[in-house]
Phi, psi and omega in degrees: 000136176292154178297135179256117179245347176204168180298334180288348178274356179297151177288158185303318182297320178293318178298318180297320179296319177298315179298319175300317183298321183264000170085034174240167178305125182275086180254357177081010179238137178266110176230188182303323179294318178296316181297317178301313179295322178298314179299315179297318178299312181295325174298317177298330181276358175101026177308134183223112006282163179301143180273148169287131180267082188238000180075010180255122183271093178248184182298329179293318177295315180299316178300316179296321177294318177299318177298317180300318183271351179087025177263167175301126186270081183245359178081002178243104183285117181225205185300314179298315180298318180296316179297315181295323177295316179303314181290324179295321181288349175273358182272145171271186183300334180270003179083010178272143179290135177235119181251127182240350180225161178294326180292327177292320178295318177299321178297321178297314179296317179298318178295320178298318178298315177301313181299325180276353180078022181244014179264000000 
């Protein structure tokens, strides 16, 4: 996996899954429409404080996304945030993990190795 320094570094498939989750056209690109939908989605999920739905991807939106996925809420989207987002997007409505591809299963094993300190 390439180094993740911002949400724009996510792979296309992860972005498409995020877009599916928030209800916008899954084109694999993060633009103002995706950010606006993300902000509205995070507000529905209980973002505190509520986000301005303005299509601008700033630290408040990143912090709310990090809180949603369970990552450290520091406003700097990096490797931890990307991993937590990937795993969150594998959950169904009941919060159960759903794996549909070999690469997703590989990601689960890689994360488990990291968590166990053997990666």
